[in-house]
N, C-alpha and C positions, 0 to 999 in steps of 0.2 A: 352761548355758542354763536359764533359767527357764520353767515351765510354769503357764499359768493357764486355768482354764475360765470362759468367759464366758457359756455358756448349755450346756444339758444336751447339746447334740451339736457345740459349737465349742470348739476348744481354741486358745490362742495360745501359741507359743514365741518367746521371746525370747533372742537372742544375749547372752551375758556377754562376747564377744570382740570384737564388731564393733558398736560405735554402736547398741547395743541394737535392731538390726534385728529384725522380726517375721515370723514365717510362722504361718499359721493352717490348722487341720485341720477340716473339715466331715465329721461322720461320719454315715453312713446305713447301713441294713440291706444296701444293694447295693453299698457301698463307700465309699471315701473321697474328697473332694475336698481337695487341699492347695493353697492359695492362697500362692505364693511359696515358697522355700527358705532355709535360711541358707547363708552362705557357706562355712563350712568342712566337711568330709566327716564329722567326727567329730560334730558338733553335729546335721547333717541325718539321720546315721545313729539318733540317739537319737530323732529324731521318727518314722523308719521303724519302729523297735522299738515304740514307743508306738503307730503306727498298726496295726501288726500283731495288738497284743493288742486294741485297739477295732474294728478291721474285719477281719474274718476274709475278707471278699470282697476285699481289697486297694485300694490306692490305685487309682483309675478315670481320675482327670483331675489333673493338675496345672495351675494358672492362673498364668502369670506376668505381673504386673503392670505391668514394663517391664523393659528388656533389661539394667539395672544388676548388676553381678556379685554384689552381696551379696542379691539376690533370685532369681538364677537358677543358681548354680552347684551346687547340690544336686539339681538335676532328673534328672540322669543316673543317680542312685540307684533310681529308680523305672522302670526301662525298660518295664514293662507298662501303664505311664499314658500317657493321651493328653495332650498338651501343647496348651493354651489360651492364646492372647493377642491382641493388636492387631496387624494386618498390619504395621506399623512397627517393632513389636517384633521380629518375625521377620527384617526386612530389617536392622536395627541389630544384631541378635546375629551375622548372617552378615559384615556390614561391618565393624563395630567390636568386636563381641565375640570374635570368633575372634582378631586380633593381640592384644588386651587380655588374653587369656588365656594366650596364649604369653609375654607379657612378665611375667604374674603368677606364672607356674610358675617362672620363674628367679629371682625375688625372693622367693617363699615355695614352700619344697620340700613343705608338706603339701598343696599344691594340683595336685601332679604328676599325681594320677590322674583329675583332673577332666576330664569332657569336655561340652561344650556340647550341649543338646538343643535343637532348632528345634521351633518350634510345629507342630503337624499340623494343628489346626484354628484358623482366624484370622478375624477379622471387621474391618471398617472403619468403615462408616457406622452410625449407631445402636446398638441393642443387642443382645446376644447372651444367650441364656437357656438355661442347662442345668439340665436336670431329671434328678434321680437320687435314688431311694429316699424319695420323698417330700418332698425339698427341691428348691426352686427357685432359682438363683443368677443374678441379672440383673448381667452385665457392660456397663459403660458407659465411655466414654472422660472421661478427667479431665487433658486435657494442661496442662502448665505446669512441673512437676518436670522432666520430658522431653515429648518430643512423642508418644510411644507409651504415655503411662500411663493405665492403667484403673484402676478400683475394682470392687468385687464387693458386691453386697447380697444378703445371705441373707434372703429375702422373709418365711419362716416367723417366723422370730426377729426380724425388723426391725433388723438388725445389719449394719453396713456395715464390711468391710473394705477401708480407704480407702487402704493402702499409703501411698505418699509423697506423695500429694495432701495428707494431714493428717499434720504432724510438728509438733514442738514449736516450730520456726522453719521457715518456708516457705523451699525452697531452689529457685533459678532458675539455677543456675550452669551446667546442662546443658539449660536450658528457655528458659521466656519468661514476663516478670512479667505481661503483660497476660493471657495465656491461663490463669495461675494464678489471677490474679482471677477472672476469667470461671467457672472449675471451681468455686472455692470459692464464689462468689455462687449458682451452681446447686446446690450442696450445702445451702444456706441454705434453699432453698425446700422441703427434704424434711426429715422427721422420722425419726430413728431412736432406738433402744432405747440402744444404744451404738455406740461407732467404735473400731475397732482402728487405731492409727496405724501407718504404716510403721515407724517408730522410737519408742520411749519406750511410755509408758503407756497402757492402754485409757481412753478417755474415756466416761464415763456420760452418761445423757440431759440431765442438768441443765447438765453442763460443755459439751456440744458445741456450743450457739449461742454461748456465750461464747468458745469458743476459735476458733470461725470468724469471729467478729467480729474477734478480737484479732490474727488472722493476715492478715485482709483490712487493718485498719487499719495493722499493721507494713508489708505491701507498699506501701501508698498513701504512708507515710512514707519509706520509703527512697527512692522514685522522687522524692519531693518534694526531699529531702536532695541527691540526686545532681544534679538539675535546678539546685538553687540552687548547689552548688559549680561546676557547670559555667558558670553565667550569671555568676559572679563570677571566673571564671577560677583557680580553686584547683586544685592538683595532685590525682592520684588518692589520694595516700598521705596527705592531709588527712583523708580520710574514715576512716582508722584510729582517728582518737580517738573516733567516736561508736559508743558502747556499745549492745548490744542492749536494754539497759534504756532507753534514750535513745529506742528505738523501740516501746516498750511491751511488750516480752516479757522474761521471766525468762532469767538466763544459769546456772541451776542445772540443767535437765534435761540429760540424757545427758552427765552426769559433766562438764558445763561446755564439751562440744564444740559447742552452739549458738552461742557467740560466735565461734568459729571460722568456723563456717558463716555467720554473719551478716557478719561481714569479707568473707568470698569473695564473699556476694551482693552487696555495696558495689561492691568490685572490678571484678568482671564487668559490673554494671549502669552504671558510669562508663564503661567502654570501649565498649559497645554505644551508650550514648546520646552519646557524643562523637564517633562516627562521623558523617560528613556524610549526610544524609538524601537517598536516590536520588529523582529526579524521574520 
């Protein structure tokens, strides 16, 4: 696990074992706020040990940015913390997360001890503000990657913990392209000192507008390419020849995993757009 300090009181932890997924710790005199966890218990325990040194008052809140396993599986290691998330995150953890964890335990023995934590505090419309030890965290919805996705704005430092709304390649396999475009365009209207992505490197102020624009162009491009393939009657498999570079993004991040994610985007988008429209 890699650990990076992005401000005096914000630390980012990046998994070296799963897709460079990130978790962030906001340190305050009154305790810590952990935004997401890492998927494997040993990595999240490293976060817990670090937090114990920096936050004698303990972890007070865990914010889950969406229900996916790589962001939620470590929450059980902080039983004293209150778990905060979108209402839809709680619903999906119950309906989808429980059976998914049972299957994951069969395939990955080191997850045997994992127990899902369901959110104690939820919100739906608008925004939710957490105030703790002189820090104000603004939680707001960023649907697209998933329907329950949220981001966290640490207002005093003007740092956005964007979760999977910001990645080296936007992914919509479990979400919706148009919703993702709307969320990214909304982020364009704000200005941040830095952005912590859900996977990959931290973006600095000058990089943020460039990456937002590139991700928007990417989504618009793959939408147009799929529409073109359908109009010409080409099969889904024909899209596999389209590289991520053809759509304006690099294949280097996440140790090359972005190309696989890109192909998955194309496949699922083709299937959705090929469905007859309901009247």
